TORKOL-4160 file (C-alpha; in steps of 0.2 Angstrom, whole numbers, padded with zeros to 4 digits, m for minus):
272
<pt num="1" X="0251" Y="0228" Z="m0531"/>
<pt num="2" X="0234" Y="0232" Z="m0534"/>
<pt num="3" X="0229" Y="0252" Z="m0536"/>
<pt num="4" X="0212" Y="0259" Z="m0537"/>
<pt num="5" X="0212" Y="0277" Z="m0545"/>
<pt num="6" X="0195" Y="0286" Z="m0539"/>
<pt num="7" X="0190" Y="0296" Z="m0554"/>
<pt num="8" X="0176" Y="0307" Z="m0544"/>
<pt num="9" X="0163" Y="0317" Z="m0552"/>
<pt num="10" X="0163" Y="0335" Z="m0545"/>
<pt num="11" X="0147" Y="0343" Z="m0547"/>
<pt num="12" X="0146" Y="0360" Z="m0541"/>
<pt num="13" X="0128" Y="0356" Z="m0535"/>
<pt num="14" X="0133" Y="0344" Z="m0522"/>
<pt num="15" X="0138" Y="0351" Z="m0505"/>
<pt num="16" X="0157" Y="0348" Z="m0500"/>
<pt num="17" X="0149" Y="0338" Z="m0484"/>
<pt num="18" X="0140" Y="0328" Z="m0493"/>
<pt num="19" X="0154" Y="0325" Z="m0507"/>
<pt num="20" X="0166" Y="0321" Z="m0494"/>
<pt num="21" X="0156" Y="0308" Z="m0484"/>
<pt num="22" X="0151" Y="0300" Z="m0501"/>
<pt num="23" X="0170" Y="0298" Z="m0506"/>
<pt num="24" X="0175" Y="0292" Z="m0490"/>
<pt num="25" X="0161" Y="0278" Z="m0490"/>
<pt num="26" X="0171" Y="0273" Z="m0508"/>
<pt num="27" X="0187" Y="0272" Z="m0502"/>
<pt num="28" X="0181" Y="0262" Z="m0490"/>
<pt num="29" X="0175" Y="0251" Z="m0500"/>
<pt num="30" X="0192" Y="0248" Z="m0508"/>
<pt num="31" X="0198" Y="0233" Z="m0498"/>
<pt num="32" X="0205" Y="0223" Z="m0510"/>
<pt num="33" X="0217" Y="0237" Z="m0516"/>
<pt num="34" X="0234" Y="0241" Z="m0509"/>
<pt num="35" X="0234" Y="0257" Z="m0514"/>
<pt num="36" X="0221" Y="0270" Z="m0517"/>
<pt num="37" X="0221" Y="0287" Z="m0527"/>
<pt num="38" X="0210" Y="0303" Z="m0526"/>
<pt num="39" X="0211" Y="0317" Z="m0538"/>
<pt num="40" X="0215" Y="0336" Z="m0534"/>
<pt num="41" X="0205" Y="0346" Z="m0524"/>
<pt num="42" X="0190" Y="0335" Z="m0526"/>
<pt num="43" X="0180" Y="0344" Z="m0513"/>
<pt num="44" X="0180" Y="0359" Z="m0521"/>
<pt num="45" X="0186" Y="0358" Z="m0538"/>
<pt num="46" X="0199" Y="0364" Z="m0544"/>
<pt num="47" X="0193" Y="0378" Z="m0555"/>
<pt num="48" X="0180" Y="0383" Z="m0542"/>
<pt num="49" X="0193" Y="0398" Z="m0536"/>
<pt num="50" X="0178" Y="0407" Z="m0527"/>
<pt num="51" X="0177" Y="0391" Z="m0515"/>
<pt num="52" X="0195" Y="0391" Z="m0510"/>
<pt num="53" X="0194" Y="0402" Z="m0497"/>
<pt num="54" X="0176" Y="0397" Z="m0490"/>
<pt num="55" X="0181" Y="0379" Z="m0490"/>
<pt num="56" X="0200" Y="0379" Z="m0484"/>
<pt num="57" X="0204" Y="0368" Z="m0471"/>
<pt num="58" X="0219" Y="0365" Z="m0458"/>
<pt num="59" X="0229" Y="0351" Z="m0463"/>
<pt num="60" X="0221" Y="0339" Z="m0448"/>
<pt num="61" X="0202" Y="0346" Z="m0453"/>
<pt num="62" X="0187" Y="0337" Z="m0459"/>
<pt num="63" X="0195" Y="0330" Z="m0474"/>
<pt num="64" X="0210" Y="0323" Z="m0464"/>
<pt num="65" X="0198" Y="0315" Z="m0451"/>
<pt num="66" X="0187" Y="0308" Z="m0465"/>
<pt num="67" X="0200" Y="0300" Z="m0475"/>
<pt num="68" X="0211" Y="0293" Z="m0461"/>
<pt num="69" X="0195" Y="0285" Z="m0456"/>
<pt num="70" X="0192" Y="0278" Z="m0473"/>
<pt num="71" X="0210" Y="0273" Z="m0476"/>
<pt num="72" X="0209" Y="0263" Z="m0458"/>
<pt num="73" X="0192" Y="0256" Z="m0464"/>
<pt num="74" X="0197" Y="0247" Z="m0480"/>
<pt num="75" X="0217" Y="0243" Z="m0474"/>
<pt num="76" X="0226" Y="0253" Z="m0488"/>
<pt num="77" X="0237" Y="0265" Z="m0492"/>
<pt num="78" X="0227" Y="0281" Z="m0498"/>
<pt num="79" X="0233" Y="0295" Z="m0508"/>
<pt num="80" X="0220" Y="0308" Z="m0503"/>
<pt num="81" X="0221" Y="0319" Z="m0516"/>
<pt num="82" X="0222" Y="0337" Z="m0513"/>
<pt num="83" X="0213" Y="0350" Z="m0501"/>
<pt num="84" X="0215" Y="0367" Z="m0500"/>
<pt num="85" X="0226" Y="0369" Z="m0485"/>
<pt num="86" X="0224" Y="0385" Z="m0474"/>
<pt num="87" X="0240" Y="0386" Z="m0464"/>
<pt num="88" X="0240" Y="0386" Z="m0446"/>
<pt num="89" X="0252" Y="0398" Z="m0437"/>
<pt num="90" X="0268" Y="0390" Z="m0434"/>
<pt num="91" X="0264" Y="0373" Z="m0443"/>
<pt num="92" X="0285" Y="0369" Z="m0444"/>
<pt num="93" X="0279" Y="0367" Z="m0466"/>
<pt num="94" X="0288" Y="0387" Z="m0469"/>
<pt num="95" X="0269" Y="0392" Z="m0472"/>
<pt num="96" X="0264" Y="0409" Z="m0468"/>
<pt num="97" X="0248" Y="0409" Z="m0456"/>
<pt num="98" X="0232" Y="0409" Z="m0466"/>
<pt num="99" X="0239" Y="0406" Z="m0481"/>
<pt num="100" X="0230" Y="0394" Z="m0494"/>
<pt num="101" X="0241" Y="0377" Z="m0501"/>
<pt num="102" X="0235" Y="0367" Z="m0513"/>
<pt num="103" X="0241" Y="0350" Z="m0503"/>
<pt num="104" X="0241" Y="0333" Z="m0504"/>
<pt num="105" X="0237" Y="0321" Z="m0489"/>
<pt num="106" X="0245" Y="0302" Z="m0490"/>
<pt num="107" X="0238" Y="0289" Z="m0476"/>
<pt num="108" X="0244" Y="0273" Z="m0471"/>
<pt num="109" X="0232" Y="0258" Z="m0469"/>
<pt num="110" X="0231" Y="0261" Z="m0450"/>
<pt num="111" X="0224" Y="0279" Z="m0453"/>
<pt num="112" X="0240" Y="0288" Z="m0450"/>
<pt num="113" X="0245" Y="0303" Z="m0461"/>
<pt num="114" X="0262" Y="0299" Z="m0467"/>
<pt num="115" X="0265" Y="0312" Z="m0478"/>
<pt num="116" X="0259" Y="0331" Z="m0486"/>
<pt num="117" X="0264" Y="0340" Z="m0502"/>
<pt num="118" X="0260" Y="0359" Z="m0506"/>
<pt num="119" X="0259" Y="0361" Z="m0524"/>
<pt num="120" X="0274" Y="0368" Z="m0531"/>
<pt num="121" X="0268" Y="0375" Z="m0548"/>
<pt num="122" X="0253" Y="0383" Z="m0548"/>
<pt num="123" X="0240" Y="0384" Z="m0562"/>
<pt num="124" X="0232" Y="0400" Z="m0570"/>
<pt num="125" X="0248" Y="0411" Z="m0574"/>
<pt num="126" X="0240" Y="0428" Z="m0568"/>
<pt num="127" X="0224" Y="0423" Z="m0558"/>
<pt num="128" X="0216" Y="0409" Z="m0550"/>
<pt num="129" X="0227" Y="0396" Z="m0541"/>
<pt num="130" X="0241" Y="0403" Z="m0546"/>
<pt num="131" X="0238" Y="0420" Z="m0536"/>
<pt num="132" X="0226" Y="0414" Z="m0525"/>
<pt num="133" X="0239" Y="0400" Z="m0517"/>
<pt num="134" X="0255" Y="0400" Z="m0512"/>
<pt num="135" X="0269" Y="0389" Z="m0518"/>
<pt num="136" X="0276" Y="0374" Z="m0511"/>
<pt num="137" X="0295" Y="0370" Z="m0507"/>
<pt num="138" X="0298" Y="0353" Z="m0506"/>
<pt num="139" X="0299" Y="0336" Z="m0514"/>
<pt num="140" X="0290" Y="0322" Z="m0506"/>
<pt num="141" X="0291" Y="0304" Z="m0508"/>
<pt num="142" X="0284" Y="0292" Z="m0499"/>
<pt num="143" X="0291" Y="0273" Z="m0495"/>
<pt num="144" X="0277" Y="0259" Z="m0497"/>
<pt num="145" X="0280" Y="0240" Z="m0497"/>
<pt num="146" X="0289" Y="0236" Z="m0513"/>
<pt num="147" X="0289" Y="0255" Z="m0519"/>
<pt num="148" X="0293" Y="0273" Z="m0517"/>
<pt num="149" X="0281" Y="0284" Z="m0522"/>
<pt num="150" X="0285" Y="0302" Z="m0528"/>
<pt num="151" X="0271" Y="0315" Z="m0525"/>
<pt num="152" X="0266" Y="0328" Z="m0540"/>
<pt num="153" X="0249" Y="0337" Z="m0543"/>
<pt num="154" X="0241" Y="0343" Z="m0559"/>
<pt num="155" X="0252" Y="0357" Z="m0567"/>
<pt num="156" X="0268" Y="0348" Z="m0559"/>
<pt num="157" X="0267" Y="0338" Z="m0572"/>
<pt num="158" X="0273" Y="0349" Z="m0587"/>
<pt num="159" X="0290" Y="0350" Z="m0577"/>
<pt num="160" X="0301" Y="0338" Z="m0581"/>
<pt num="161" X="0313" Y="0343" Z="m0568"/>
<pt num="162" X="0303" Y="0341" Z="m0553"/>
<pt num="163" X="0301" Y="0323" Z="m0559"/>
<pt num="164" X="0319" Y="0320" Z="m0562"/>
<pt num="165" X="0321" Y="0328" Z="m0544"/>
<pt num="166" X="0308" Y="0315" Z="m0537"/>
<pt num="167" X="0318" Y="0300" Z="m0545"/>
<pt num="168" X="0336" Y="0307" Z="m0538"/>
<pt num="169" X="0325" Y="0305" Z="m0522"/>
<pt num="170" X="0320" Y="0285" Z="m0524"/>
<pt num="171" X="0304" Y="0287" Z="m0534"/>
<pt num="172" X="0300" Y="0273" Z="m0543"/>
<pt num="173" X="0279" Y="0275" Z="m0544"/>
<pt num="174" X="0273" Y="0294" Z="m0548"/>
<pt num="175" X="0255" Y="0296" Z="m0542"/>
<pt num="176" X="0248" Y="0313" Z="m0549"/>
<pt num="177" X="0232" Y="0318" Z="m0544"/>
<pt num="178" X="0223" Y="0331" Z="m0555"/>
<pt num="179" X="0210" Y="0344" Z="m0560"/>
<pt num="180" X="0212" Y="0342" Z="m0577"/>
<pt num="181" X="0201" Y="0353" Z="m0590"/>
<pt num="182" X="0195" Y="0342" Z="m0606"/>
<pt num="183" X="0201" Y="0355" Z="m0618"/>
<pt num="184" X="0219" Y="0349" Z="m0617"/>
<pt num="185" X="0215" Y="0330" Z="m0614"/>
<pt num="186" X="0228" Y="0327" Z="m0627"/>
<pt num="187" X="0241" Y="0335" Z="m0616"/>
<pt num="188" X="0238" Y="0324" Z="m0598"/>
<pt num="189" X="0241" Y="0306" Z="m0608"/>
<pt num="190" X="0255" Y="0313" Z="m0618"/>
<pt num="191" X="0264" Y="0322" Z="m0602"/>
<pt num="192" X="0260" Y="0306" Z="m0592"/>
<pt num="193" X="0268" Y="0295" Z="m0605"/>
<pt num="194" X="0283" Y="0306" Z="m0607"/>
<pt num="195" X="0285" Y="0307" Z="m0588"/>
<pt num="196" X="0284" Y="0289" Z="m0588"/>
<pt num="197" X="0297" Y="0284" Z="m0602"/>
<pt num="198" X="0310" Y="0298" Z="m0598"/>
<pt num="199" X="0312" Y="0293" Z="m0577"/>
<pt num="200" X="0307" Y="0275" Z="m0582"/>
<pt num="201" X="0296" Y="0274" Z="m0568"/>
<pt num="202" X="0276" Y="0271" Z="m0566"/>
<pt num="203" X="0264" Y="0285" Z="m0568"/>
<pt num="204" X="0248" Y="0282" Z="m0559"/>
<pt num="205" X="0238" Y="0299" Z="m0563"/>
<pt num="206" X="0220" Y="0303" Z="m0555"/>
<pt num="207" X="0209" Y="0315" Z="m0563"/>
<pt num="208" X="0191" Y="0320" Z="m0561"/>
<pt num="209" X="0174" Y="0320" Z="m0572"/>
<pt num="210" X="0161" Y="0333" Z="m0569"/>
<pt num="211" X="0163" Y="0351" Z="m0572"/>
<pt num="212" X="0172" Y="0362" Z="m0559"/>
<pt num="213" X="0163" Y="0380" Z="m0561"/>
<pt num="214" X="0159" Y="0377" Z="m0579"/>
<pt num="215" X="0177" Y="0371" Z="m0584"/>
<pt num="216" X="0172" Y="0351" Z="m0591"/>
<pt num="217" X="0186" Y="0339" Z="m0584"/>
<pt num="218" X="0196" Y="0327" Z="m0595"/>
<pt num="219" X="0194" Y="0312" Z="m0584"/>
<pt num="220" X="0205" Y="0297" Z="m0592"/>
<pt num="221" X="0215" Y="0293" Z="m0577"/>
<pt num="222" X="0227" Y="0284" Z="m0582"/>
<pt num="223" X="0241" Y="0271" Z="m0578"/>
<pt num="224" X="0257" Y="0270" Z="m0586"/>
<pt num="225" X="0271" Y="0258" Z="m0585"/>
<pt num="226" X="0291" Y="0262" Z="m0586"/>
<pt num="227" X="0292" Y="0259" Z="m0607"/>
<pt num="228" X="0276" Y="0270" Z="m0609"/>
<pt num="229" X="0263" Y="0259" Z="m0610"/>
<pt num="230" X="0247" Y="0261" Z="m0605"/>
<pt num="231" X="0240" Y="0249" Z="m0593"/>
<pt num="232" X="0222" Y="0257" Z="m0590"/>
<pt num="233" X="0214" Y="0273" Z="m0596"/>
<pt num="234" X="0196" Y="0277" Z="m0588"/>
<pt num="235" X="0183" Y="0287" Z="m0598"/>
<pt num="236" X="0177" Y="0305" Z="m0593"/>
<pt num="237" X="0164" Y="0303" Z="m0579"/>
<pt num="238" X="0167" Y="0296" Z="m0562"/>
<pt num="239" X="0174" Y="0280" Z="m0563"/>
<pt num="240" X="0185" Y="0266" Z="m0552"/>
<pt num="241" X="0201" Y="0263" Z="m0562"/>
<pt num="242" X="0209" Y="0249" Z="m0554"/>
<pt num="243" X="0225" Y="0240" Z="m0559"/>
<pt num="244" X="0237" Y="0226" Z="m0557"/>
<pt num="245" X="0256" Y="0231" Z="m0557"/>
<pt num="246" X="0273" Y="0225" Z="m0553"/>
<pt num="247" X="0285" Y="0238" Z="m0544"/>
<pt num="248" X="0299" Y="0227" Z="m0550"/>
<pt num="249" X="0297" Y="0232" Z="m0567"/>
<pt num="250" X="0305" Y="0248" Z="m0563"/>
<pt num="251" X="0321" Y="0240" Z="m0558"/>
<pt num="252" X="0322" Y="0228" Z="m0573"/>
<pt num="253" X="0318" Y="0242" Z="m0585"/>
<pt num="254" X="0333" Y="0254" Z="m0577"/>
<pt num="255" X="0345" Y="0238" Z="m0579"/>
<pt num="256" X="0340" Y="0234" Z="m0596"/>
<pt num="257" X="0341" Y="0250" Z="m0602"/>
<pt num="258" X="0351" Y="0262" Z="m0591"/>
<pt num="259" X="0348" Y="0277" Z="m0600"/>
<pt num="260" X="0348" Y="0286" Z="m0582"/>
<pt num="261" X="0365" Y="0283" Z="m0579"/>
<pt num="262" X="0370" Y="0294" Z="m0594"/>
<pt num="263" X="0362" Y="0309" Z="m0587"/>
<pt num="264" X="0373" Y="0325" Z="m0590"/>
<pt num="265" X="0371" Y="0333" Z="m0573"/>
<pt num="266" X="0379" Y="0351" Z="m0580"/>
<pt num="267" X="0382" Y="0355" Z="m0598"/>
<pt num="268" X="0398" Y="0367" Z="m0602"/>
<pt num="269" X="0395" Y="0384" Z="m0608"/>
<pt num="270" X="0395" Y="0386" Z="m0627"/>
<pt num="271" X="0412" Y="0390" Z="m0634"/>
<pt num="272" X="0416" Y="0406" Z="m0644"/>
């Protein structure tokens, strides 16, 4: 399988509509890939909190339209990163009308929206995303030819129980779009490798370059195999990181080193 991670540089001076058109054009040129991945909140910037409400869009809004066409033009599976979604009334996804969510979109090679994922763990503690956006509640997987994707977003990477849940749901390849800050870049690579090793899965983690509201971004999008080996890693600017990987390696790894079979589903309370 050939995957291309599009590490987009987010410049506050670039209008959102212009960046949307530019990124759609870049996606359209990835016809040699099977899977294309964009970062988290690339339309606004993950730390541009004041833009979330102003640039929020319905699930099937302008980014949906641009990315559906780009996926179809290129004939690729597209994880279109995430957008600030404003939930519609009666959307059937359990969201309150008008509420904001950090929502990922996945398209088929025909441009059909096949999955969406509302980020479960919101970053910011008592500010920013944590108070401006609602939390998702559902684990999401997507079946591709040859592998099943498990969806997570940025801060989710710090919560291993989410990834174990995705493994239980059949995930073999984790896709993690992010807007990870440069000052914690070492955590980014460490956690991506940890999730790969403990779950014996591929991790495709796509970050951003540039600055979001003055916060320098880590970049360094990375692809990690089920043994924790880094197959490819980007620099810190805008870059297309393309890598070939064999999804069958997940099954081979889990068979050769069957650690997942030794999981304790419940631990007895201490005696005494």
